[in-house]
C-alpha positions in Angstrom: -0.1 0.2 -0.1 1.4 3.5 -0.9 1.4 5.9 1.6 -0.1 9.6 0.4 1.7 12.4 1.2 -0.4 15.1 3.4 -0.5 18.4 1.3 1.7 21.0 2.4 -1.2 24.2 3.2 1.9 26.6 3.2 3.0 26.2 -0.2 -0.2 28.1 -1.2 2.2 31.3 0.0 4.6 30.7 -2.9 2.7 32.9 -5.9 3.0 36.0 -2.6 6.9 35.6 -3.8 8.1 37.0 -6.9 11.5 35.4 -6.5 10.4 31.8 -6.3 9.7 31.5 -9.7 13.4 32.1 -10.5 15.1 30.6 -7.6 15.5 28.3 -4.9 15.6 30.5 -2.3 16.7 28.7 1.1 18.7 32.5 2.3 15.8 33.6 4.7 18.1 33.8 7.4 19.7 36.3 6.0 17.1 38.1 4.0 13.9 36.7 3.1 12.1 37.1 0.0 9.9 39.8 -0.7 6.2 39.6 -0.6 4.6 40.7 -3.6 2.4 43.5 -1.8 5.8 45.4 -0.9 5.9 46.3 -4.4 2.7 48.3 -3.9 3.6 49.1 -0.4 7.0 51.3 -1.8 5.0 52.9 -4.2 2.3 54.1 -1.8 5.3 55.7 0.1 6.3 57.6 -3.5 2.8 57.9 -3.9 2.3 60.2 -0.5 5.3 61.7 -1.0 4.4 62.9 -4.5 1.1 64.2 -3.8 1.0 65.0 0.2 4.5 66.9 0.2 5.1 68.0 4.3 1.1 66.8 5.3 2.5 63.4 4.8 3.8 63.3 7.8 0.7 64.1 10.3 -1.1 62.0 7.9 0.5 58.4 9.6 4.2 58.9 8.9 5.0 60.5 12.7 3.3 57.5 14.3 4.9 55.2 12.0 7.7 53.9 14.6 4.6 52.7 16.6 1.8 51.7 14.4 4.2 49.4 12.4 5.9 47.8 15.9 2.1 46.8 16.8 2.2 45.1 13.7 4.9 42.8 14.5 4.4 42.9 18.6 1.4 39.9 17.3 4.4 38.1 16.1 6.4 38.9 19.4 4.1 38.4 22.0 4.5 42.2 23.0 1.3 44.8 23.4 0.4 47.8 21.2 2.4 50.3 21.9 5.6 48.3 23.1 7.6 49.0 20.3 9.0 51.3 18.5 10.8 51.0 15.0 14.7 51.6 14.8 17.2 51.4 11.7 19.1 48.5 13.0 19.8 46.5 15.8 23.3 48.2 16.0 20.8 51.7 16.9 18.7 49.5 19.1 21.8 47.9 21.6 23.2 51.5 21.7 19.6 52.8 22.7 19.3 49.7 25.8 23.1 50.5 26.9 22.8 53.9 27.1 20.1 53.9 29.4 23.1 51.9 32.1 26.0 54.1 33.9 28.9 51.7 32.8 31.1 53.7 35.9 29.2 52.0 38.9 30.4 49.2 40.6 27.9 46.7 38.7 28.6 47.5 35.7 29.2 43.3 34.2 27.8 42.2 31.1 27.6 38.5 30.3 27.0 37.7 26.7 27.7 34.7 24.8 31.3 34.3 22.7 29.3 33.7 19.3 27.2 36.3 19.8 26.8 38.9 16.6 29.7 41.0 16.6 27.7 43.9 15.9 26.2 43.5 19.2 30.1 42.9 21.0 31.5 45.9 19.1 29.1 48.0 21.0 29.7 46.4 24.4 33.6 46.4 24.2 34.2 50.7 24.1 31.7 51.1 27.0 33.9 50.6 29.7 32.3 47.9 31.3 33.6 44.6 32.2 32.3 42.0 29.5 32.1 38.5 30.1 31.9 35.8 27.3 30.5 32.9 27.6 32.9 30.0 25.3 31.3 27.2 23.2 32.9 23.9 24.2 32.2 22.6 20.7 31.7 25.6 18.3 28.0 24.9 18.1 25.8 25.4 21.4 26.8 27.6 24.7 26.4 25.7 27.4 23.1 27.1 29.6 25.1 26.2 33.2 28.2 28.1 32.4 26.0 31.2 31.2 24.2 31.0 34.5 27.0 31.0 36.6 28.3 33.5 34.9 25.5 36.2 36.0 26.1 37.3 39.3 25.5 40.5 41.7 27.9 42.3 39.7 26.0 42.0 36.5 23.9 44.5 35.4 22.7 43.2 31.8 22.7 40.1 30.3 23.2 40.1 26.3 21.4 37.1 24.6 21.1 35.7 20.9 17.9 33.8 20.9 19.2 32.2 18.5 22.8 31.7 17.4 23.7 33.6 13.6 26.6 31.0 13.0 24.9 27.5 14.3 21.0 28.1 14.6 21.6 26.6 18.0 18.1 27.9 20.2 19.0 29.1 23.8 16.6 29.1 27.1 15.7 32.3 27.4 13.4 31.6 29.8 15.9 30.0 32.4 18.4 33.2 31.5 16.1 35.8 31.9 15.3 34.5 35.5 18.6 33.8 36.4 19.1 37.6 35.2 15.9 38.6 37.5 16.7 36.7 40.7 20.9 38.8 40.9 19.2 42.4 40.3 20.3 42.6 36.6 17.9 43.0 33.1 18.4 41.3 30.1 18.5 42.1 26.3 17.1 39.0 23.8 18.4 39.4 19.9 15.5 38.0 18.6 17.0 38.1 14.8 17.3 34.7 14.2 14.0 33.5 15.8 11.5 36.0 14.7 9.1 34.9 12.0 10.1 30.8 12.5 10.4 30.7 16.0 7.7 31.2 18.6 8.9 33.9 21.1 6.5 35.4 23.6 8.4 38.7 25.5 5.8 39.8 28.1 5.6 35.8 28.7 9.2 35.7 29.4 9.3 38.9 31.4 12.6 39.7 29.6 13.2 43.5 30.1 14.3 44.3 26.0 13.9 43.0 22.6 16.1 43.5 19.8 15.6 42.4 16.2 15.3 43.5 12.6 12.9 42.7 9.5 15.4 41.7 7.0 15.4 37.9 8.0 12.3 35.4 8.7 10.0 38.8 9.0 10.4 39.4 4.8 10.7 42.9 5.4 13.7 43.9 4.5 16.4 46.7 5.2 16.4 49.3 7.4 13.5 48.0 10.0 14.9 47.1 12.9 12.7 47.0 16.2 12.9 48.0 19.6 11.1 46.1 22.8 10.8 47.8 26.2 9.2 46.4 29.1 6.2 48.8 29.7 6.7 49.0 33.5 10.2 50.2 33.1 9.6 52.8 30.6 9.7 56.3 33.5 12.6 54.3 34.8 15.0 54.8 31.6 16.3 58.1 30.2 18.4 56.9 27.4 21.6 58.9 26.8 21.2 57.7 23.1 18.6 60.0 22.4 16.9 62.5 19.4 14.2 64.7 19.4 11.6 62.2 18.6 12.2 61.1 21.8 10.5 64.1 23.3 7.4 64.9 25.1 6.7 67.2 22.8 9.0 66.9 19.7 7.8 69.6 17.9 8.2 72.7 20.5 11.8 72.1 19.7 12.9 73.1 23.9 16.4 73.3 24.3 16.6 70.8 27.2 15.1 67.0 27.5 11.8 66.1 28.7 11.6 62.6 27.8 7.8 61.1 26.4 6.3 59.1 29.1 5.6 56.1 25.9 7.5 54.0 24.3 9.0 56.9 22.1 11.2 57.7 24.5 13.1 55.5 23.3 13.5 56.7 19.5 16.2 59.2 18.7 15.9 60.9 15.3 14.0 61.4 12.2 12.6 57.4 11.4 13.1 55.4 8.5 10.2 56.1 6.6 10.5 53.9 3.4 12.2 51.2 5.1 8.5 50.8 7.4 6.6 50.6 4.3 8.7 47.9 3.1 8.6 45.8 6.2 4.7 46.0 6.9 3.4 43.2 4.4 5.9 40.8 5.7 4.8 41.4 9.3 1.1 41.0 7.9 2.0 37.8 6.0 3.8 36.1 8.9 1.5 37.5 11.4 -1.6 35.5 9.4 0.1 32.5 9.1 1.5 31.9 12.7 4.7 31.4 14.2 3.4 28.0 15.2 2.3 26.6 11.9 5.9 28.1 10.4 7.8 26.5 13.2 6.0 22.9 13.0 6.9 23.0 9.3 10.4 24.3 10.0 11.3 21.8 12.1 10.4 18.8 9.8 12.0 20.7 6.8 14.9 20.9 9.0 15.2 17.6 10.1 14.9 16.1 6.7 18.0 18.3 6.1 20.0 17.2 8.6 19.3 13.6 7.6 19.7 14.0 4.1 23.5 15.8 4.5 24.3 13.2 6.7 23.3 10.8 4.4 25.6 12.5 1.7 28.7 12.5 4.2 28.7 15.8 5.2 29.1 16.7 8.8 26.2 19.5 9.9 27.4 22.1 12.9 23.4 22.6 13.8 21.4 21.0 17.2 19.6 17.5 16.3 17.0 18.6 19.1 14.7 20.9 17.4 13.7 22.2 20.4 18.0 23.6 20.4 17.7 24.7 17.2 16.0 27.7 14.9 15.2 27.7 11.3 19.0 26.9 9.7 20.9 23.9 9.0 24.5 24.5 9.0 26.7 22.4 6.7 30.4 22.1 7.2 31.9 20.9 3.7 35.4 21.7 1.7 35.2 25.0 -0.5 32.0 25.8 0.8 32.7 29.2 -0.2 33.3 28.1 -3.9 30.4 25.7 -3.6 27.8 28.9 -2.8 29.3 31.2 -5.2 28.8 28.4 -7.9 25.2 27.7 -6.7 24.3 31.2 -6.7 25.4 31.9 -10.0 22.8 28.8 -11.2 20.1 30.7 -8.9 20.6 28.4 -6.1 20.7 30.7 -2.9 22.1 30.4 0.8 25.3 31.3 2.0 28.8 30.7 3.2 29.8 31.5 7.2 34.1 31.1 8.3 34.1 29.3 10.9 30.6 27.6 10.2 29.5 26.7 7.1 26.9 26.7 4.5 23.4 27.7 6.0 20.5 26.6 4.4 17.2 27.9 5.6 14.2 27.1 4.0 10.6 28.8 5.2 7.2 28.3 5.0 7.2 28.6 0.9 10.2 26.4 0.6 9.3 23.0 -0.9 10.5 19.7 0.2 11.9 18.8 -3.7 14.2 21.7 -3.0 15.9 20.4 -0.3 16.5 17.6 -1.9 18.2 19.4 -5.0 19.9 21.6 -2.7 21.8 18.4 -1.0 21.9 16.4 -4.5 23.7 19.9 -6.0 26.2 20.3 -2.4 27.4 16.7 -3.0 27.8 17.5 -6.9 29.6 20.1 -6.4 32.1 19.0 -3.9 33.1 16.5 -5.3 34.1 18.2 -8.2 36.2 20.8 -6.4 37.9 17.8 -4.7 38.6 16.0 -8.5 36.5 13.0 -7.8 
C-alpha cells in the first residue's frame, strides 16, 4: 500500500513571493524573500511623498514607528504600543546600553562568545566588564556556564535567542529568571528567531528585545525594532536619544523631557520607506502564524539534516529541534566556492567562516528543493575535490 503524502497548505503562499519563480531560495535567515505586495507599499510611500508632501508626516508617517511596531508586536508577544521601530539592531543596542551607568560597581555584561559581532563591538567600548561565555563545541553555549556567569555585579545579560553561526537556540526563560534573581536586566536579540521560532516577550518577562525585519520576517533592510518592558519606561532615560524621544518634539525645546510612552526610546527622524517595506512581511507572518511556520520548519530542517548526513557531510547545528532555529549549517570543504557556484545557478544560500554553508528553508519552501540543494552541494563538492 502506498502512503499518501499530506499536502502542504503553506505552499499556497508561494505565488506571493516572485523570486521563488526564478530561484531556489534557501537564504531567508539572511534576507527573506520580498512579498509581491511590498512593491505596492513602496509605491504608496512614493505617491504620498509626491502628492501630500510635508503633510504626509501628520497623515501617518510620524506615528509609523509605533503603528508598524504594533504589527510586529502580534508576532513576538508584545502589546500594542510596546515596540518602536529603529534603523537596525546596532542602534537598538546603543539605546539600551545608554540606559545604564557603566561607571558604577554593577557594570558587568554577560553574553555568549558567539554573539553577533555588532553587539560585541558596542559592548567593548563602554568601559563595562564584558564576560563572554565560550562555546565548548563550536556550536552550542552551555546553559550552566551562562547561568553561573550571571552574578550580583551583572547589570545586563545580552543573549542571542538563536545563534547566527549554528542555529543553536538558547533557553531565554532560564536566562531571564537568573538575570532577575540577581537584579540584572536582559536584552534578547531575536533577529534569528522572530518569524520562524515562537517567542512571547511578555510571557518570558524580558526587559528588552531587539531585532530586524531583514530575515524570517520578510520585511527588508532598515527596519529594526526595540521592545522595552512597559513598567520600565519611566525609570529609563537613554542617553542615545534625539528629538523624536521628546514629550513635545515639535516645540523644539533645548532641554530633554522624555516622552512617557515607548517613544522615549526613539532618536532622530524615522526611516519611513523601510517601515513601508516591512509591513507586508509582518502581515503575512501574522496571518499564517508562527506556530504553523515552526512546525514546518522543524520537519524540513530535520529532513535537511538527514539528507546532509546521508551525503556524508558534517552538520554543525543541533539535532534536537528544541535547541535548533530555522537554519541548518553544513560543513563542506570548499563551501565558499560551492555557494558562489550555486548562486550563479540561482540556488541561493550562504557561507560563514568557521561555520559552513547555511541552508534556511522557510514556509514557502518545497521538500523537493531540499533534495535538490543537498544533491547539488554533493555534486559540486565532488567536482571541487577532483573526484
